N, C-alpha and C positions, 0 to 999 in steps of 0.2 A: 430511885431515881428511874432505875428501867420503867417502873409504872408512868412518870412522869413523859417519858421519854415515847411512849406508846402512845401515850395520849395525847402526844403535838403530832404524831404521826396521822393518827387516826384525825386528826383535827382538819391539816394538811390535805390529806388522802380527800377527804370529804368538801373539804373548799374547791377541792381541783376538779372532781364531777360536780359539786353545784355549778361550776363557770363552765364547764365543755358542756353540763348539759343548757344552761342557757342558749351560751351560741350556737350549739347545735339545733335547739328550735328555734330559734332569732332564725335564722340563717334559712333553714329548711320550711321555714315558712316565707320568707322572701323568695326561695327559689320555684316553689310552689305557685306562689302567684304570678311571679314572671313566666312560668313553663304554662298557666292557664290562658294568661294575657294574651299569648298569642294566637291560638285561634278566635279568642272574640275579638280583636283587633284585626284580624285578617278579615274577618266577615262585615265589620263596621264599614272598612276603609273600600273594602271591593262590593259592597251592599248585598251579600250574599245571604240567603235565607235557609237558616237552621232547619230542618224537620224533626222536631223533637220526639215527635212519636215514635220514628225511628231512633232518633238515635241513642234514646234511654235505653231500649230493651238489649240494641246491641251491646251498649259499655255496661249495662250486666252482666251479660253472659261472658265478656272481659275479664268483670272483676271476680266474675266466679271462679276463670281460670287462674287468675294471677294470683287475686290476693294471697292463697294459701303459701303459695310459693315466693312471693315477698314476706309474709308473717317468719315463716321455716328460715328464710336466708338470714334474715336481723337477729334470729335467734341465736342460730348458726354460727354466725361473721361475728355478733359481739364476746362468745367467748373467746374467739384469737386475735381479734384487733382491736377490740375493747370499744367501747361507745362513741370516743371522738373517731375512731377510724369507720364506725360505722356511720356516725353523721356527715361525713367529707364523701367518704366513697359514694352513698347514697347520689351525692347532691351531684357528684361528678361523672361518674355512671362509671359501666365497662369495670364491673368489679373484679369477676372472674377471669377474664382476660388479661387483665392489668393491675389493677387495686391490689387484689387480695396476694398474688406472688410478688410485688416489689414488697407490702407488708412485711411477710415470712421471711424475703431474701436480707432486708433491711437487720428484723430479729435472730434473725441466722446472724448476721455478721456480728453485730452488736453483741452475740450471747446474749440474748433474751428472751425468758420462758415465754410465750403464745400467753397472754390472759394476768399477767403479773404487772404491778403499775410501769415498771419501766420497759415493756412490752407496750403497753398503750403508748407513751409518748413516741417511742420508736417507729410505731406503726401511722401515729398523724402525719409527724415526718416523711415518713415515707411517701405515704400517698399523698400528702402537699408536694413532694418533688415530681410522683409520676403526675400528678395532675396537672402540674404548670407545664412540664417537660410533653406530656400530649398533648396539649390542647395547642403550644406551640410548634409539633411536628403536622398536626393539623392542619392549622393555619396555614404554616407554610408549603403541605400537601396540597391544600383545596388551591393554593395558588399559584405555583410553581413547580410542581412535579406529579400533578395527578392526575393529566392525561399521557406522561410516560408510563406509568404504572399500571394502569388503567388495562393494558392490554396483557399486561404478565401474570395479572391477578386473577383475567379472565382465558387463559393459556388451560386450553384440557388436558395438560398432562400435569400442572401444579392445582388447578383446581380443585380437586379432589383434597389435596394435603392443604388447603387452605379454610374448605369446607369442614377439616375434622379438628380443627384447633382448639376448639371445646371438651371435645374428649380426648385429648393429650393433655391439655392444661390439668384434668380433671385426676388423669394417672398419678402425672409427675406430683402434684400436690398433695393427693390422699398416699401414695407409699410410705413418704416419710411415718407417716401416723399409724401405718395398716403393719410398719415393722417394729414400733416401738412400743405399739397394745394392741398386739395381736389376739388376746382374748377379746378385747372391747370390742375389734373390727369384724371377728370372724362371724358373732349374729347378724348386724345387718346385710354384709357381704354374702351371706348364705342366703337371708331369708332374702333376699333382693334378686340374688339369680334364679335360685327353686320359682317365685313368684314368674318374672321374666321368662322363664320357660315350659312354665305348666302355661293349660290351657287357657287361662284366665288372661295371660300376660299380655293378648295384644289390646283389653279390655281396659287392666290397669294401668298400662303404661302408655294411651294411646293421651294425646295432648291437653284434652280436658280433665281426665282425671288421674296423672300424673302427681300433678302438684296433691293430690288428696289423700295417693297412694305414700306418696313421701312424707309427709306429716304423719300420717301412720306409723311408717317406718318407724320414725325419729321417735316418736314418744314411746315404741315399745322398746328401741332402745335404751333411751331413758332409763326406763321401767328395769330392764335387764340388767345395767348395768348396775343398777341403784344394787339388786337383787346381791350380782357378785360380788360388789364393794363390801354389804352384811356378813355375805358367809365368809369375807377373808380370801375367794381367789382372785382378786386383783393383787394382793400383797408379791412384790417380789421376793425368790428365797434368796438369799445371799450365802 
């Protein structure tokens, strides 16, 4: 009986994954076509000639800078918000500021573990609602309140706070994981701080090389975590 139940559950999970991947790939292709069509339509409508000789090298340097970040982010997000959450958040954008915190809050309210089937479903629902709310607020802000909030955001007293929203969110999101898994968190934190404070810090963490530094630290952290798991160092003492 248990074997039959497990097989049914596995088939349902596989069907769920297949449908999520199909919808995610389809919508991602549609979104990419829509985004890439904008500059081509604009250049066609206004008869703007593109200088491909200049555009391709610039695009290549940007790809070299941001491609590793995109790869690392998608891999790391997948373990938390699942495939459906990654597809939806990458299409709608603003992952770190809005989508990831909303998904984690939804999972916390629903008592769902990140990476579980329940967590994946809660993540999709949370990110979907967040996308609708964000789009509505942005649309209303663009039409109604944009001109009223612009002076507030550019206020010299408040502006430093708005410019440091990303580090604040990263700290708030990271602290619970550090508290729950201090052994796993020790290596990446200590290595990152050591490299940043060293004489190589200005080179390793400049805008061009920091994505490669992040990728290297991530791979090293996974290897260290695997070694600690094999040695039984991550087992909690009862």
